[in-house]
C-alpha positions in Angstrom: 0.0 0.0 0.0 1.4 3.4 -0.9 1.6 6.4 1.4 -1.3 8.1 -0.2 -3.4 4.9 -0.1 -2.6 4.4 3.6 -3.5 8.0 4.3 -6.9 7.7 2.6 -7.6 4.5 4.4 -6.8 6.1 7.7 -9.2 9.0 6.9 -12.0 6.5 6.2 -11.7 4.8 9.5 -13.5 6.4 12.5 -11.3 8.0 15.1 -11.1 6.1 18.4 -11.7 9.1 20.6 -14.7 10.3 18.6 -17.0 7.3 19.2 -20.1 6.2 17.2 -22.4 8.6 19.0 -20.2 11.7 18.9 -21.4 14.6 16.7 -19.4 15.2 13.5 -18.1 18.6 14.6 -17.1 17.7 18.2 -13.4 17.5 17.4 -13.4 20.8 15.6 -15.3 22.4 18.4 -12.8 21.1 21.0 -9.9 22.5 18.9 -11.5 25.9 18.6 -12.3 26.0 22.3 -8.7 25.0 23.2 -7.4 27.8 20.9 -9.7 30.3 22.6 -8.5 29.2 26.0 -4.8 29.3 25.1 -4.9 32.9 23.8 -5.6 34.5 27.3 -3.1 32.1 28.8 -0.5 33.2 26.3 -1.1 36.9 27.0 -0.9 36.3 30.7 2.4 34.5 30.3 3.8 37.4 28.3 2.5 40.0 30.9 4.0 38.2 33.9 7.6 39.0 33.1 6.8 42.7 32.5 5.0 42.8 35.9 7.9 41.2 37.6 10.3 43.6 35.9 8.2 46.6 37.2 8.2 45.1 40.7 12.0 44.6 40.6 12.6 48.2 39.5 10.4 49.6 42.2 12.0 47.4 44.8 15.5 48.4 43.7 14.6 52.1 43.9 13.1 51.6 47.4 16.2 49.9 48.6 18.4 52.7 47.1 16.3 55.3 48.8 16.4 53.5 52.1 20.2 53.2 52.0 20.5 56.9 51.2 18.2 57.8 54.0 20.1 55.6 56.4 23.2 57.6 56.1 25.1 55.9 53.3 27.0 58.3 51.0 24.4 58.0 48.2 22.2 60.7 46.6 18.5 60.1 47.0 16.4 59.4 43.9 14.8 62.9 43.9 18.2 64.5 43.9 19.3 62.3 40.9 16.0 63.1 39.0 16.6 66.9 39.7 20.1 66.7 38.4 19.0 64.7 35.3 16.4 67.4 34.6 19.1 70.1 34.7 21.4 68.1 32.4 18.5 67.4 30.0 17.3 71.0 29.9 20.7 72.4 29.0 21.4 69.7 26.5 24.5 68.3 28.3 23.1 64.8 28.8 21.9 64.5 25.2 25.3 65.5 23.8 27.2 63.1 26.1 24.9 60.2 25.4 25.1 60.8 21.7 28.9 60.9 21.8 29.1 57.7 23.8 26.4 55.9 21.8 28.1 56.8 18.5 31.5 55.4 19.7 29.8 52.2 21.0 27.8 51.6 17.8 30.8 52.2 15.5 33.2 50.1 17.4 30.6 47.3 18.1 29.5 47.2 14.5 33.1 47.0 13.2 34.1 44.4 15.8 31.1 42.2 15.0 31.5 42.5 11.3 35.1 41.3 11.6 34.4 38.6 14.2 31.7 36.7 12.3 33.8 35.8 9.2 36.9 35.1 11.2 35.0 32.8 13.5 33.5 31.0 10.6 36.9 30.5 8.9 38.4 29.3 12.2 35.7 26.7 12.7 35.5 25.5 9.1 39.1 25.3 8.1 41.5 23.5 10.4 44.6 25.2 8.9 43.2 28.7 9.5 42.2 27.7 13.0 45.8 26.7 13.8 47.1 30.0 12.5 44.6 32.4 14.0 43.5 30.8 17.3 46.8 31.4 19.2 46.5 35.1 18.5 42.9 35.2 19.5 43.6 33.5 22.8 46.6 35.6 23.4 44.7 38.9 23.1 41.8 37.5 25.0 44.0 37.3 28.1 44.9 41.0 27.8 42.0 43.2 29.0 41.1 45.9 26.5 41.5 48.4 29.3 45.2 47.6 29.4 45.5 48.5 25.7 44.0 52.0 26.2 47.4 53.7 27.1 49.1 52.1 24.1 46.2 53.1 21.8 46.3 56.7 23.1 50.0 57.0 22.6 50.0 55.3 19.1 46.7 56.9 17.7 46.4 60.2 19.6 43.5 61.4 21.7 40.8 61.7 19.0 38.1 59.2 18.3 40.3 56.6 16.8 41.8 55.0 20.0 38.4 54.9 21.7 36.7 53.2 18.7 39.7 50.8 18.4 39.5 49.5 22.0 35.7 49.1 21.7 36.2 47.2 18.4 38.8 44.9 20.1 36.4 44.2 23.0 33.5 43.3 20.8 35.6 41.4 18.3 37.2 39.1 21.0 33.8 38.3 22.6 32.0 37.6 19.3 34.7 35.6 17.5 34.9 33.0 20.2 31.2 32.5 20.2 31.0 32.2 16.4 33.9 29.7 16.4 32.1 27.6 19.0 28.9 27.7 17.0 30.6 26.3 13.9 32.5 23.5 15.7 29.3 22.5 17.6 27.2 22.0 14.5 25.8 18.5 14.5 27.9 16.4 12.3 24.9 14.3 11.3 23.3 17.3 9.6 26.5 17.9 7.6 26.8 14.3 6.6 23.1 14.1 5.6 23.5 17.2 3.4 26.6 15.6 1.7 24.6 12.4 1.0 21.9 14.5 -0.6 24.5 16.0 -3.0 25.1 19.4 -1.3 28.5 21.0 -1.8 30.5 23.0 0.7 28.9 26.3 -0.2 25.4 24.9 0.2 26.2 23.2 3.5 27.8 26.3 4.8 24.9 28.5 3.8 22.0 26.1 4.6 23.4 24.2 7.6 26.3 25.8 9.3 25.1 29.4 9.3 21.6 28.8 10.7 23.0 26.4 13.4 25.6 29.0 14.4 23.2 31.9 14.6 22.3 31.5 18.3 26.0 31.4 19.2 26.7 34.5 17.2 23.9 36.5 18.8 24.9 35.4 22.3 28.5 36.6 21.5 27.1 39.9 20.2 25.3 40.4 23.5 28.4 39.7 25.5 30.5 41.9 23.2 28.0 44.7 23.7 28.5 44.6 27.4 32.3 44.6 26.9 32.0 47.5 24.5 30.2 49.7 27.0 32.6 48.8 29.8 35.6 49.6 27.6 34.0 52.9 26.4 33.6 54.3 29.9 37.2 53.5 30.7 38.4 55.0 27.4 36.4 58.2 28.1 37.9 58.4 31.6 41.4 58.6 30.1 41.1 60.7 27.0 37.8 62.4 26.0 36.3 65.8 25.7 32.7 64.7 25.9 30.7 61.6 26.7 29.1 59.9 29.7 32.4 58.6 31.1 34.0 62.0 30.7 31.1 63.7 32.5 31.4 61.2 35.4 35.1 61.8 35.7 34.5 65.6 36.0 31.8 65.0 38.5 34.1 62.8 40.6 36.6 65.7 40.9 33.9 67.8 42.5 32.3 65.0 44.5 29.1 65.5 42.5 27.4 62.2 43.2 24.0 63.0 41.5 25.8 63.6 38.2 27.7 60.3 38.6 24.4 58.5 39.2 22.9 60.1 36.1 25.8 58.9 34.0 25.5 55.4 35.5 21.8 55.2 34.9 22.1 56.5 31.4 24.7 53.9 30.5 22.6 51.2 32.0 19.4 52.3 30.1 21.2 52.6 26.8 22.9 49.2 27.2 19.7 47.6 28.3 17.8 48.9 25.2 20.5 47.8 22.9 20.6 44.4 24.5 16.8 44.1 24.1 17.1 44.9 20.4 19.6 42.0 20.1 17.4 39.7 22.1 14.4 40.5 19.8 16.6 39.8 16.8 17.7 36.5 18.3 14.1 35.4 18.8 13.1 36.3 15.3 16.1 34.7 13.7 16.0 31.5 15.8 12.3 30.7 15.8 13.1 27.1 15.1 15.0 26.8 18.3 13.1 25.2 21.2 12.7 27.6 24.2 11.9 27.2 27.8 
């Protein structure tokens, strides 16, 4: 019996769960009812994390306020809000945030764009892995912050050294994740593609790249955090504007509210960028099973 014949025979047989006395549309009705019930449950599951996030933020602010009121050397939330309003009204915060965000975006984009092909080459070709991996591991043991003095001396005090150290931080984080994604591809998938007649280019584009995408996006998120940490350190050493530069000047005058405004601004910008990457990860890896 062919597959089509077997399928038609199965359709002619009564379903065990329906029974002889069940109405013809019972199964369809049950399916519709189940879908109607699952919609509110899905919305409630999506709303629960947002509610928990709101509770967490409120609790954190309450703890911060309590510590400041208890005598710790911390500004209170109203003081920070007042200083933020002043910096926003005179345009200082916008200029500093734009300068820092531009440096991060340029360095992070360049680092990611270089890391992905290098990671693929390392994972796909054993010869290139042997040539490149020692240098990657060597520079991974050197914190990008330690390279800032050398970058400033060699490249000057303009934007070039700042973007370079951000590029290095993002590159080192993303290249390792990409490499791990390639070497962790299930060998059975590659062998099956070869049996079906696929060449190296097809296997790379249709098997290796999709299977490595989750690793790449995780590496990008890690690299984004490293980029922000490196940026602040670079602006503390050599900058004329930026959130790190503003925090350094505030530290000289013991201006804690301004320091807190800078910290919160960096945290918010980093969080928003991370959420964009997380959204991209969910859309690009819909096939991946999630918990």
